[in-house]
VMD Tcl script that builds the backbone (N, CA, C; Angstrom):
set m [mol new atoms 402]
animate dup $m
set s [atomselect $m all]
$s set {name element resname resid chain x y z} {
  {N N MET 1 A 47.394 47.017 38.003}
  {CA C MET 1 A 48.471 46.237 37.777}
  {C C MET 1 A 49.720 47.125 38.324}
  {N N LYS 2 A 49.749 48.242 37.603}
  {CA C LYS 2 A 50.917 49.292 37.861}
  {C C LYS 2 A 50.860 49.483 39.560}
  {N N LYS 3 A 49.628 49.608 39.958}
  {CA C LYS 3 A 49.636 50.043 41.473}
  {C C LYS 3 A 50.290 48.947 42.302}
  {N N MET 4 A 49.936 47.729 41.970}
  {CA C MET 4 A 50.699 46.610 42.669}
  {C C MET 4 A 51.994 46.632 42.544}
  {N N TYR 5 A 52.655 47.026 41.498}
  {CA C TYR 5 A 54.201 46.926 41.420}
  {C C TYR 5 A 54.693 48.079 42.283}
  {N N VAL 6 A 54.140 49.157 42.111}
  {CA C VAL 6 A 54.516 50.480 43.009}
  {C C VAL 6 A 54.367 49.966 44.512}
  {N N THR 7 A 53.331 49.405 44.959}
  {CA C THR 7 A 53.070 49.071 46.179}
  {C C THR 7 A 54.168 47.983 46.655}
  {N N THR 8 A 54.284 47.014 45.865}
  {CA C THR 8 A 55.520 45.873 46.204}
  {C C THR 8 A 56.678 46.562 46.121}
  {N N GLY 9 A 57.183 47.443 45.481}
  {CA C GLY 9 A 58.428 48.102 45.289}
  {C C GLY 9 A 58.704 48.775 46.426}
  {N N CYS 10 A 57.675 49.575 47.090}
  {CA C CYS 10 A 57.734 50.376 48.373}
  {C C CYS 10 A 57.809 49.650 49.489}
  {N N ALA 11 A 57.306 48.507 49.544}
  {CA C ALA 11 A 57.270 47.649 50.607}
  {C C ALA 11 A 58.589 46.885 50.733}
  {N N ALA 12 A 59.150 46.423 49.539}
  {CA C ALA 12 A 60.413 45.959 49.368}
  {C C ALA 12 A 61.577 47.124 49.896}
  {N N ALA 13 A 61.562 48.157 49.512}
  {CA C ALA 13 A 62.409 49.198 49.902}
  {C C ALA 13 A 62.337 49.370 51.503}
  {N N LEU 14 A 61.260 49.487 52.006}
  {CA C LEU 14 A 60.959 49.735 53.330}
  {C C LEU 14 A 61.735 48.492 54.192}
  {N N LEU 15 A 61.571 47.226 53.793}
  {CA C LEU 15 A 62.159 46.304 54.476}
  {C C LEU 15 A 63.628 46.148 54.304}
  {N N LEU 16 A 64.104 46.422 53.126}
  {CA C LEU 16 A 65.626 46.582 52.849}
  {C C LEU 16 A 66.231 47.635 53.779}
  {N N PHE 17 A 65.622 48.872 53.598}
  {CA C PHE 17 A 66.193 49.922 54.452}
  {C C PHE 17 A 66.065 49.749 55.941}
  {N N GLY 18 A 64.842 49.319 56.185}
  {CA C GLY 18 A 64.542 48.929 57.814}
  {C C GLY 18 A 65.549 48.056 58.362}
  {N N GLY 19 A 65.748 46.866 57.466}
  {CA C GLY 19 A 66.963 46.043 57.939}
  {C C GLY 19 A 68.153 46.399 58.169}
  {N N VAL 20 A 68.572 47.408 57.360}
  {CA C VAL 20 A 69.883 47.951 57.390}
  {C C VAL 20 A 70.025 48.855 58.746}
  {N N ALA 21 A 69.016 49.542 58.957}
  {CA C ALA 21 A 69.003 50.294 60.015}
  {C C ALA 21 A 69.026 49.626 61.303}
  {N N THR 22 A 68.442 48.434 61.386}
  {CA C THR 22 A 68.446 47.635 62.488}
  {C C THR 22 A 69.774 47.042 62.827}
  {N N ASN 23 A 70.416 46.711 61.758}
  {CA C ASN 23 A 71.775 46.051 61.826}
  {C C ASN 23 A 72.696 47.249 62.242}
  {N N VAL 24 A 72.743 48.329 61.902}
  {CA C VAL 24 A 73.710 49.478 62.092}
  {C C VAL 24 A 73.262 49.778 63.650}
  {N N LEU 25 A 72.365 49.798 64.051}
  {CA C LEU 25 A 71.831 50.132 65.719}
  {C C LEU 25 A 72.355 48.956 66.631}
  {N N ALA 26 A 72.416 47.679 66.184}
  {CA C ALA 26 A 72.676 46.549 66.938}
  {C C ALA 26 A 74.177 46.492 67.336}
  {N N ASP 27 A 74.712 47.274 68.217}
  {CA C ASP 27 A 76.034 47.302 68.650}
  {C C ASP 27 A 76.082 47.649 70.035}
  {N N ASN 28 A 77.325 47.406 70.592}
  {CA C ASN 28 A 77.620 47.857 71.933}
  {C C ASN 28 A 78.790 49.037 72.118}
  {N N HIS 29 A 78.310 50.131 71.563}
  {CA C HIS 29 A 79.499 51.021 71.575}
  {C C HIS 29 A 79.365 52.163 72.646}
  {N N GLY 30 A 78.806 52.077 73.733}
  {CA C GLY 30 A 78.695 53.039 74.791}
  {C C GLY 30 A 80.166 52.995 75.480}
  {N N ASP 31 A 80.684 54.303 75.991}
  {CA C ASP 31 A 81.992 53.936 76.755}
  {C C ASP 31 A 81.823 53.528 78.048}
  {N N THR 32 A 82.738 52.633 78.548}
  {CA C THR 32 A 82.900 52.229 80.080}
  {C C THR 32 A 84.151 52.644 80.555}
  {N N SER 33 A 84.215 53.327 81.684}
  {CA C SER 33 A 85.444 53.706 82.301}
  {C C SER 33 A 86.134 52.585 82.859}
  {N N TRP 34 A 87.513 52.725 82.875}
  {CA C TRP 34 A 88.710 51.842 83.548}
  {C C TRP 34 A 89.619 52.540 84.276}
  {N N HIS 35 A 90.141 51.911 85.069}
  {CA C HIS 35 A 91.223 52.278 85.928}
  {C C HIS 35 A 92.379 51.033 85.990}
  {N N ASN 36 A 93.548 51.328 85.646}
  {CA C ASN 36 A 94.456 50.342 85.801}
  {C C ASN 36 A 95.640 50.694 86.647}
  {N N GLU 37 A 96.270 49.576 87.260}
  {CA C GLU 37 A 97.495 49.703 88.159}
  {C C GLU 37 A 98.601 48.959 87.730}
  {N N TYR 38 A 99.678 49.701 87.583}
  {CA C TYR 38 A 101.064 48.841 86.934}
  {C C TYR 38 A 102.106 48.951 88.120}
  {N N ARG 39 A 102.806 47.840 88.185}
  {CA C ARG 39 A 104.111 47.869 88.912}
  {C C ARG 39 A 105.093 47.075 87.961}
  {N N VAL 40 A 106.425 47.188 88.350}
  {CA C VAL 40 A 107.295 46.829 87.437}
  {C C VAL 40 A 107.261 45.164 87.520}
  {N N TRP 41 A 106.886 44.784 88.838}
  {CA C TRP 41 A 106.720 43.288 88.856}
  {C C TRP 41 A 105.410 42.680 88.695}
  {N N SER 42 A 104.293 43.522 88.099}
  {CA C SER 42 A 103.210 43.279 87.743}
  {C C SER 42 A 102.733 44.107 86.948}
  {N N PRO 43 A 103.150 43.979 85.548}
  {CA C PRO 43 A 102.906 44.984 84.459}
  {C C PRO 43 A 101.601 44.977 83.554}
  {N N TYR 44 A 100.812 43.842 84.059}
  {CA C TYR 44 A 99.648 43.545 83.216}
  {C C TYR 44 A 98.276 44.037 83.816}
  {N N ASP 45 A 97.313 44.684 83.082}
  {CA C ASP 45 A 96.092 44.850 83.604}
  {C C ASP 45 A 94.984 44.823 82.463}
  {N N HIS 46 A 93.778 44.923 82.640}
  {CA C HIS 46 A 92.787 44.975 81.692}
  {C C HIS 46 A 91.507 45.647 82.076}
  {N N THR 47 A 90.728 46.050 81.044}
  {CA C THR 47 A 89.374 46.500 81.279}
  {C C THR 47 A 88.373 45.690 81.874}
  {N N PRO 48 A 87.226 46.138 82.374}
  {CA C PRO 48 A 86.120 45.102 82.600}
  {C C PRO 48 A 85.668 44.626 81.164}
  {N N ALA 49 A 85.264 43.212 81.443}
  {CA C ALA 49 A 84.786 42.664 79.939}
  {C C ALA 49 A 83.325 43.190 79.606}
  {N N ARG 50 A 83.182 43.188 78.555}
  {CA C ARG 50 A 81.851 43.559 77.859}
  {C C ARG 50 A 81.427 42.729 76.842}
  {N N THR 51 A 80.197 42.762 76.347}
  {CA C THR 51 A 79.835 41.794 75.308}
  {C C THR 51 A 80.026 42.528 73.952}
  {N N LYS 52 A 80.630 41.937 73.018}
  {CA C LYS 52 A 80.771 42.217 71.550}
  {C C LYS 52 A 79.930 41.827 70.798}
  {N N ILE 53 A 79.131 42.710 69.990}
  {CA C ILE 53 A 78.008 42.187 69.176}
  {C C ILE 53 A 78.499 42.345 67.509}
  {N N ASN 54 A 79.329 43.105 67.186}
  {CA C ASN 54 A 79.645 43.189 65.592}
  {C C ASN 54 A 81.200 42.955 65.390}
  {N N THR 55 A 81.521 43.049 64.124}
  {CA C THR 55 A 82.934 42.979 63.713}
  {C C THR 55 A 83.765 44.226 63.688}
  {N N THR 56 A 83.305 45.172 64.198}
  {CA C THR 56 A 83.972 46.433 64.079}
  {C C THR 56 A 85.373 46.404 65.314}
  {N N ALA 57 A 86.024 47.492 65.151}
  {CA C ALA 57 A 87.344 47.491 66.054}
  {C C ALA 57 A 86.705 47.752 67.543}
  {N N TYR 58 A 87.586 47.422 68.508}
  {CA C TYR 58 A 87.357 48.011 69.855}
  {C C TYR 58 A 87.844 49.470 69.725}
  {N N TYR 59 A 87.167 50.175 70.774}
  {CA C TYR 59 A 87.798 51.699 70.984}
  {C C TYR 59 A 88.303 51.796 72.187}
  {N N ASN 60 A 89.397 52.503 72.279}
  {CA C ASN 60 A 89.961 52.918 73.650}
  {C C ASN 60 A 90.435 54.520 73.580}
  {N N LEU 61 A 90.116 54.974 74.724}
  {CA C LEU 61 A 90.790 56.281 74.924}
  {C C LEU 61 A 91.483 56.341 76.144}
  {N N THR 62 A 92.704 56.815 76.330}
  {CA C THR 62 A 93.497 56.813 77.638}
  {C C THR 62 A 93.388 58.288 78.108}
  {N N THR 63 A 92.880 58.527 79.111}
  {CA C THR 63 A 92.388 60.020 79.735}
  {C C THR 63 A 93.566 60.530 80.624}
  {N N ARG 64 A 94.338 59.508 81.299}
  {CA C ARG 64 A 95.254 59.890 82.269}
  {C C ARG 64 A 96.249 58.763 82.427}
  {N N LEU 65 A 97.547 59.078 82.583}
  {CA C LEU 65 A 98.552 58.180 82.604}
  {C C LEU 65 A 99.671 58.704 83.646}
  {N N SER 66 A 100.207 57.826 84.523}
  {CA C SER 66 A 101.189 58.285 85.341}
  {C C SER 66 A 102.380 57.140 85.350}
  {N N GLY 67 A 103.626 57.588 85.411}
  {CA C GLY 67 A 104.639 56.593 85.487}
  {C C GLY 67 A 105.249 56.375 84.037}
  {N N GLY 68 A 104.669 56.819 83.086}
  {CA C GLY 68 A 105.207 56.586 81.763}
  {C C GLY 68 A 104.761 57.444 80.759}
  {N N ASP 69 A 105.205 57.309 79.463}
  {CA C ASP 69 A 104.651 57.978 78.482}
  {C C ASP 69 A 103.388 57.390 77.541}
  {N N TYR 70 A 103.525 55.964 77.712}
  {CA C TYR 70 A 102.384 55.406 76.985}
  {C C TYR 70 A 102.239 53.884 77.680}
  {N N GLN 71 A 101.079 53.343 77.288}
  {CA C GLN 71 A 100.980 52.006 77.680}
  {C C GLN 71 A 100.688 50.996 76.480}
  {N N ASN 72 A 101.030 49.667 76.274}
  {CA C ASN 72 A 100.820 48.894 75.362}
  {C C ASN 72 A 99.507 48.318 75.469}
  {N N ILE 73 A 98.722 48.085 74.229}
  {CA C ILE 73 A 97.198 47.616 74.446}
  {C C ILE 73 A 96.946 46.717 73.430}
  {N N TRP 74 A 96.193 45.772 73.599}
  {CA C TRP 74 A 95.768 44.746 72.474}
  {C C TRP 74 A 94.414 44.155 72.776}
  {N N ALA 75 A 93.793 43.696 71.903}
  {CA C ALA 75 A 92.289 42.976 71.949}
  {C C ALA 75 A 92.499 41.745 72.559}
  {N N GLY 76 A 91.513 41.484 73.475}
  {CA C GLY 76 A 91.284 40.305 74.244}
  {C C GLY 76 A 90.122 39.662 74.448}
  {N N LEU 77 A 89.844 38.524 74.843}
  {CA C LEU 77 A 88.574 37.881 75.075}
  {C C LEU 77 A 88.470 37.932 76.655}
  {N N TYR 78 A 87.306 37.746 77.216}
  {CA C TYR 78 A 87.020 37.963 78.653}
  {C C TYR 78 A 88.041 37.175 79.574}
  {N N ASP 79 A 88.843 36.193 78.992}
  {CA C ASP 79 A 89.813 35.418 79.736}
  {C C ASP 79 A 91.185 35.598 79.578}
  {N N GLY 80 A 91.297 36.850 78.762}
  {CA C GLY 80 A 92.688 37.216 78.334}
  {C C GLY 80 A 93.200 36.656 77.104}
  {N N THR 81 A 92.625 35.884 76.592}
  {CA C THR 81 A 93.056 35.190 75.357}
  {C C THR 81 A 93.268 36.325 74.194}
  {N N ASP 82 A 94.475 36.382 73.543}
  {CA C ASP 82 A 94.865 37.466 72.534}
  {C C ASP 82 A 93.887 37.103 71.312}
  {N N VAL 83 A 92.969 38.281 70.756}
  {CA C VAL 83 A 92.475 38.250 69.625}
  {C C VAL 83 A 92.944 39.118 68.550}
  {N N SER 84 A 94.053 39.691 69.022}
  {CA C SER 84 A 94.631 40.955 68.043}
  {C C SER 84 A 95.492 40.293 66.959}
  {N N TYR 85 A 95.861 39.165 66.880}
  {CA C TYR 85 A 96.739 38.354 65.893}
  {C C TYR 85 A 97.906 39.451 65.645}
  {N N GLY 86 A 98.555 39.817 66.590}
  {CA C GLY 86 A 99.770 40.628 66.510}
  {C C GLY 86 A 99.471 42.189 66.345}
  {N N HIS 87 A 98.277 42.689 66.407}
  {CA C HIS 87 A 98.123 44.072 66.271}
  {C C HIS 87 A 98.136 44.586 67.543}
  {N N HIS 88 A 99.269 45.111 68.250}
  {CA C HIS 88 A 99.428 45.576 69.391}
  {C C HIS 88 A 99.607 47.227 69.100}
  {N N TYR 89 A 99.204 48.034 70.222}
  {CA C TYR 89 A 99.313 49.421 69.907}
  {C C TYR 89 A 99.789 50.252 71.068}
  {N N ARG 90 A 100.543 51.368 70.959}
  {CA C ARG 90 A 100.808 52.163 71.929}
  {C C ARG 90 A 99.577 53.271 72.255}
  {N N SER 91 A 99.153 53.245 73.498}
  {CA C SER 91 A 98.196 54.241 73.880}
  {C C SER 91 A 98.666 55.306 74.669}
  {N N TYR 92 A 98.525 56.586 74.148}
  {CA C TYR 92 A 99.004 57.783 74.836}
  {C C TYR 92 A 97.850 58.628 75.388}
  {N N VAL 93 A 97.946 59.388 76.324}
  {CA C VAL 93 A 96.947 60.229 76.779}
  {C C VAL 93 A 96.342 61.066 75.842}
  {N N GLY 94 A 94.916 61.035 75.611}
  {CA C GLY 94 A 94.223 62.024 74.846}
  {C C GLY 94 A 94.183 61.447 73.288}
  {N N ARG 95 A 94.782 60.391 73.022}
  {CA C ARG 95 A 94.524 59.688 71.761}
  {C C ARG 95 A 93.825 58.587 71.697}
  {N N SER 96 A 92.831 58.478 70.724}
  {CA C SER 96 A 92.107 57.323 70.498}
  {C C SER 96 A 92.877 56.322 69.800}
  {N N ASN 97 A 92.476 54.891 70.166}
  {CA C ASN 97 A 93.025 53.910 69.485}
  {C C ASN 97 A 91.674 53.082 69.004}
  {N N PHE 98 A 91.762 52.468 67.814}
  {CA C PHE 98 A 90.736 51.616 67.247}
  {C C PHE 98 A 91.455 50.278 67.182}
  {N N LEU 99 A 91.242 49.090 67.922}
  {CA C LEU 99 A 92.029 47.878 68.017}
  {C C LEU 99 A 91.314 46.798 67.099}
  {N N TRP 100 A 92.376 46.455 66.165}
  {CA C TRP 100 A 91.987 45.458 65.185}
  {C C TRP 100 A 91.730 44.050 66.031}
  {N N ASN 101 A 90.686 43.328 65.624}
  {CA C ASN 101 A 90.106 42.005 66.338}
  {C C ASN 101 A 89.694 41.077 65.457}
  {N N ASN 102 A 89.538 39.915 65.845}
  {CA C ASN 102 A 88.790 38.825 65.230}
  {C C ASN 102 A 87.997 37.999 66.277}
  {N N ALA 103 A 87.590 38.844 67.324}
  {CA C ALA 103 A 86.676 38.108 68.312}
  {C C ALA 103 A 85.327 37.592 67.664}
  {N N VAL 104 A 84.556 38.185 67.085}
  {CA C VAL 104 A 83.262 37.836 66.500}
  {C C VAL 104 A 83.486 36.861 65.619}
  {N N GLU 105 A 84.382 37.133 64.592}
  {CA C GLU 105 A 84.539 36.226 63.461}
  {C C GLU 105 A 84.868 34.718 63.916}
  {N N TYR 106 A 85.671 34.559 64.961}
  {CA C TYR 106 A 86.006 33.125 65.496}
  {C C TYR 106 A 85.205 32.814 66.594}
  {N N TYR 107 A 84.560 33.772 67.295}
  {CA C TYR 107 A 84.038 33.290 68.715}
  {C C TYR 107 A 82.408 33.591 68.555}
  {N N GLY 108 A 81.846 34.337 67.519}
  {CA C GLY 108 A 80.592 34.635 67.310}
  {C C GLY 108 A 80.175 35.792 68.167}
  {N N SER 109 A 79.070 36.392 67.730}
  {CA C SER 109 A 78.415 37.682 68.376}
  {C C SER 109 A 78.109 37.280 69.600}
  {N N GLY 110 A 78.361 38.362 70.683}
  {CA C GLY 110 A 77.856 38.083 71.974}
  {C C GLY 110 A 78.975 37.679 72.880}
  {N N ILE 111 A 80.073 37.532 72.385}
  {CA C ILE 111 A 81.256 37.070 73.190}
  {C C ILE 111 A 81.714 38.206 74.136}
  {N N ALA 112 A 82.203 37.784 75.269}
  {CA C ALA 112 A 82.609 38.892 76.355}
  {C C ALA 112 A 84.256 39.059 76.039}
  {N N VAL 113 A 84.517 40.466 75.916}
  {CA C VAL 113 A 85.739 40.852 75.500}
  {C C VAL 113 A 86.398 42.028 76.473}
  {N N ARG 114 A 87.559 42.082 76.292}
  {CA C ARG 114 A 88.324 43.261 77.095}
  {C C ARG 114 A 89.467 43.783 76.449}
  {N N VAL 115 A 90.032 44.803 76.761}
  {CA C VAL 115 A 91.300 45.333 76.352}
  {C C VAL 115 A 92.477 44.922 77.258}
  {N N ASN 116 A 93.338 44.349 76.746}
  {CA C ASN 116 A 94.588 43.998 77.524}
  {C C ASN 116 A 95.500 45.180 77.509}
  {N N PHE 117 A 96.222 45.366 78.687}
  {CA C PHE 117 A 97.405 46.270 78.850}
  {C C PHE 117 A 98.466 45.967 79.408}
  {N N SER 118 A 99.785 46.671 79.181}
  {CA C SER 118 A 100.936 46.386 79.747}
  {C C SER 118 A 101.782 47.613 79.835}
  {N N SER 119 A 102.328 47.840 80.987}
  {CA C SER 119 A 103.263 49.086 81.295}
  {C C SER 119 A 104.300 48.614 82.369}
  {N N TRP 120 A 105.502 48.488 81.957}
  {CA C TRP 120 A 106.726 48.048 82.793}
  {C C TRP 120 A 107.101 49.247 83.681}
  {N N THR 121 A 106.210 49.989 84.377}
  {CA C THR 121 A 106.335 51.180 85.260}
  {C C THR 121 A 105.750 50.977 86.588}
  {N N ASN 122 A 106.019 51.962 87.468}
  {CA C ASN 122 A 105.032 51.941 88.504}
  {C C ASN 122 A 104.227 53.143 88.432}
  {N N GLY 123 A 103.016 52.847 88.155}
  {CA C GLY 123 A 101.957 53.921 87.858}
  {C C GLY 123 A 100.734 53.580 87.760}
  {N N ASN 124 A 99.720 54.287 87.196}
  {CA C ASN 124 A 98.414 53.835 86.932}
  {C C ASN 124 A 97.963 54.716 85.936}
  {N N ALA 125 A 96.827 54.376 85.083}
  {CA C ALA 125 A 96.051 54.960 84.236}
  {C C ALA 125 A 94.518 54.972 84.284}
  {N N ASP 126 A 93.712 55.920 83.490}
  {CA C ASP 126 A 92.228 55.968 83.454}
  {C C ASP 126 A 92.101 56.011 82.098}
  {N N GLY 127 A 90.793 55.564 81.746}
  {CA C GLY 127 A 90.353 55.801 80.318}
  {C C GLY 127 A 88.817 55.435 80.110}
  {N N VAL 128 A 88.498 55.431 78.978}
  {CA C VAL 128 A 87.188 54.702 78.397}
  {C C VAL 128 A 87.322 53.727 77.385}
  {N N TRP 129 A 86.421 52.801 77.222}
  {CA C TRP 129 A 86.602 51.845 75.953}
  {C C TRP 129 A 85.199 51.430 75.728}
  {N N SER 130 A 85.086 50.757 74.641}
  {CA C SER 130 A 83.861 50.189 74.085}
  {C C SER 130 A 84.204 48.945 73.178}
  {N N PRO 131 A 83.515 47.746 73.217}
  {CA C PRO 131 A 83.808 46.668 72.454}
  {C C PRO 131 A 83.468 46.853 70.853}
  {N N ASP 132 A 82.525 47.588 70.651}
  {CA C ASP 132 A 81.945 47.893 69.266}
  {C C ASP 132 A 82.139 49.476 68.932}
  {N N SER 133 A 82.928 49.643 67.842}
  {CA C SER 133 A 83.208 50.983 67.532}
  {C C SER 133 A 82.101 51.342 66.631}
  {N N VAL 134 A 81.898 52.805 66.351}
  {CA C VAL 134 A 80.822 53.347 65.438}
  {C C VAL 134 A 81.466 53.492 63.954}
}
mol reanalyze $m
mol bondsrecalc $m
mol representation Tube
mol addrep $m
């Protein structure tokens, strides 16, 4: 009888911890490069869209920026719909940003998302981003 309880307890622990490991690994946090162009008459641009899996923040790192000191960024859906609920950020070269969003909470896992940008300058920028952060 004692052996059965030990076996059952070990099996339950394996299922519990195995399930947690599976959920932690189920995300989309690899970096994708982006390049944006800004003009005074056309100040908006965005990253390529990617699939968002979990409720973590988006991740963005600007690696190069010309024409200004920073660009404004916020979380969006694939079509540009704002899912930042007012959480906009200034993105500076070399600084990481973790963008607050409600994409998965309101639209479900698997929704395509992007980072929206604006800069009222004549310039361009490069960087990397991911829809799910670690």
